[in-house]
BAPAZA-883485 format. One record per residue: residue number from 1; residue in three letters; x, y, z of N, C-alpha, C in turn. Coordinates in steps of 0.1 Angstrom, whole numbers, plus 2048, in hexadecimal, padded with zeros to 3 digits. Example, Ala and Ser with C-alpha at 12.3 -4.5 7.8 and 13.67 -1.06 7.14 Angstrom:
REM BAPAZA-883485
+-----+-----+------+------+------+-------+-------+-------+------+------+------+
:   k :   r : n.c1 : n.c2 : n.c3 : ca.c1 : ca.c2 : ca.c3 : c.c1 : c.c2 : c.c3 :
+-----+-----+------+------+------+-------+-------+-------+------+------+------+
:   1 : ala :  884 :  7C7 :  84E :   87B :   7D3 :   84E :  884 :  7DF :  84E :
:   2 : ser :  880 :  7EA :  847 :   889 :   7F5 :   847 :  881 :  800 :  84F :
+-----+-----+------+------+------+-------+-------+-------+------+------+------+
REM end
This chain:
REM BAPAZA-883485
+-----+-----+------+------+------+-------+-------+-------+------+------+------+
:   k :   r : n.c1 : n.c2 : n.c3 : ca.c1 : ca.c2 : ca.c3 : c.c1 : c.c2 : c.c3 :
+-----+-----+------+------+------+-------+-------+-------+------+------+------+
:   1 : met :  7DC :  83F :  7A9 :   7E2 :   83A :   7B5 :  7EC :  82F :  7B2 :
:   2 : ile :  7F8 :  830 :  7B7 :   802 :   826 :   7B5 :  805 :  820 :  7C3 :
:   3 : ile :  805 :  813 :  7C4 :   809 :   80C :   7D0 :  816 :  804 :  7CE :
:   4 : val :  81F :  807 :  7D7 :   82C :   801 :   7D6 :  830 :  7FB :  7E4 :
:   5 : arg :  834 :  7EF :  7E4 :   838 :   7E9 :   7F0 :  848 :  7EB :  7F2 :
:   6 : val :  84C :  7F1 :  7FD :   85A :   7F4 :   7FF :  85E :  7F2 :  80D :
:   7 : leu :  86B :  7F0 :  80F :   871 :   7EF :   81C :  87A :  7FC :  81D :
:   8 : val :  877 :  804 :  827 :   87E :   811 :   829 :  882 :  812 :  838 :
:   9 : ser :  88C :  81A :  83A :   890 :   81E :   848 :  886 :  828 :  84D :
:  10 : glu :  887 :  829 :  85A :   87E :   833 :   861 :  880 :  841 :  85B :
:  11 : glu :  88D :  845 :  859 :   891 :   852 :   854 :  88B :  854 :  846 :
:  12 : asp :  88D :  84A :  83E :   887 :   84B :   830 :  878 :  84C :  830 :
:  13 : leu :  872 :  845 :  839 :   863 :   845 :   83A :  85F :  853 :  83E :
:  14 : asp :  865 :  859 :  847 :   862 :   867 :   84B :  863 :  870 :  83F :
:  15 : leu :  86E :  86F :  838 :   870 :   877 :   82C :  865 :  876 :  822 :
:  16 : leu :  862 :  869 :  81F :   858 :   866 :   815 :  84A :  86C :  819 :
:  17 : lys :  847 :  86B :  826 :   83B :   870 :   82C :  83A :  87F :  829 :
:  18 : glu :  845 :  886 :  82B :   846 :   895 :   828 :  842 :  898 :  81A :
:  19 : phe :  844 :  88F :  811 :   841 :   891 :   803 :  833 :  88D :  7FF :
:  20 : gly :  82B :  889 :  80A :   81D :   886 :   808 :  81A :  877 :  805 :
:  21 : phe :  824 :  86E :  806 :   821 :   860 :   804 :  819 :  85A :  810 :
:  22 : met :  810 :  851 :  80D :   809 :   84A :   818 :  80E :  83C :  81A :
:  23 : phe :  80E :  838 :  826 :   814 :   82B :   829 :  80B :  823 :  832 :
:  24 : trp :  80B :  815 :  830 :   805 :   80C :   839 :  810 :  803 :  83E :
:  25 : asp :  811 :  801 :  84B :   81B :   7F8 :   851 :  813 :  7EB :  853 :
:  26 : glu :  816 :  7E1 :  84B :   80E :   7D4 :   84C :  810 :  7CE :  859 :
:  27 : arg :  81B :  7D0 :  85F :   81E :   7CA :   86C :  815 :  7CF :  877 :
:  28 : lys :  810 :  7DB :  876 :   808 :   7E1 :   880 :  7F9 :  7E0 :  87E :
:  29 : leu :  7F5 :  7D9 :  873 :   7E7 :   7D7 :   870 :  7E1 :  7CB :  877 :
:  30 : asn :  7D5 :  7CC :  87C :   7CF :   7C0 :   881 :  7CA :  7B7 :  876 :
:  31 : gln :  7C5 :  7AB :  879 :   7C2 :   7A2 :   86E :  7B7 :  7A7 :  865 :
:  32 : asp :  7AD :  7AE :  86A :   7A2 :   7B3 :   862 :  7A7 :  7BE :  859 :
:  33 : glu :  7B0 :  7C7 :  85E :   7B6 :   7D2 :   856 :  7BF :  7CC :  84B :
:  34 : leu :  7C7 :  7C2 :  84F :   7CF :   7BC :   845 :  7C7 :  7B5 :  83A :
:  35 : tyr :  7BD :  7AF :  83D :   7B4 :   7A8 :   833 :  7AE :  7B3 :  82A :
:  36 : ala :  7A9 :  7BE :  830 :   7A4 :   7C9 :   828 :  7AE :  7CF :  81F :
:  37 : phe :  7BA :  7D1 :  824 :   7C5 :   7D7 :   81C :  7C9 :  7CE :  810 :
:  38 : tyr :  7CA :  7C1 :  812 :   7CD :   7B8 :   807 :  7C2 :  7B7 :  7FD :
:  39 : lys :  7B5 :  7B7 :  802 :   7AA :   7B7 :   7F9 :  7AA :  7C3 :  7F1 :
:  40 : phe :  7AD :  7CF :  7F6 :   7AE :   7DB :   7EF :  7B9 :  7DA :  7E4 :
:  41 : leu :  7C4 :  7D4 :  7E7 :   7CF :   7D3 :   7DD :  7CB :  7C9 :  7D2 :
:  42 : leu :  7C4 :  7BF :  7D5 :   7BF :   7B5 :   7CB :  7B4 :  7BC :  7C2 :
:  43 : leu :  7AC :  7C5 :  7C7 :   7A2 :   7CC :   7BF :  7A9 :  7D6 :  7B6 :
:  44 : leu :  7B4 :  7DC :  7BB :   7BB :   7E5 :   7B2 :  7C2 :  7DE :  7A7 :
:  45 : gln :  7C7 :  7D2 :  7AA :   7CD :   7CA :   79F :  7C3 :  7C6 :  795 :
:  46 : lys :  7B7 :  7C2 :  799 :   7AD :   7BE :   790 :  7A9 :  7CA :  787 :
:  47 : val :  7A7 :  7D6 :  78D :   7A3 :   7E2 :   785 :  7AE :  7E5 :  77B :
:  48 : ser :  7BB :  7E3 :  77F :   7C6 :   7E6 :   777 :  7C7 :  7DD :  76B :
:  49 : lys :  7C4 :  7D0 :  76D :   7C4 :   7C6 :   762 :  7B9 :  7C9 :  758 :
:  50 : glu :  7AD :  7CD :  75E :   7A1 :   7D0 :   755 :  7A4 :  7DC :  74D :
:  51 : gly :  7AB :  7E6 :  752 :   7AE :   7F2 :   74B :  7B8 :  7F0 :  740 :
:  52 : ser :  7C1 :  7E6 :  741 :   7CB :   7E4 :   737 :  7C7 :  7DB :  72C :
:  53 : glu :  7BB :  7D5 :  72D :   7B6 :   7CC :   722 :  7AF :  7D4 :  718 :
+-----+-----+------+------+------+-------+-------+-------+------+------+------+
REM end
């Protein structure tokens, strides 16, 4: 899984969704969802670092 943070237009977002990309709109998440999302990203970063050592 690759996670990339990007800014895209609505048209580009629709096109990328057609190719099977998944998106989270941070602006639409409530505080608990946002916390869980960033916790997930930190966990991925930790796993990535451990795998590269």
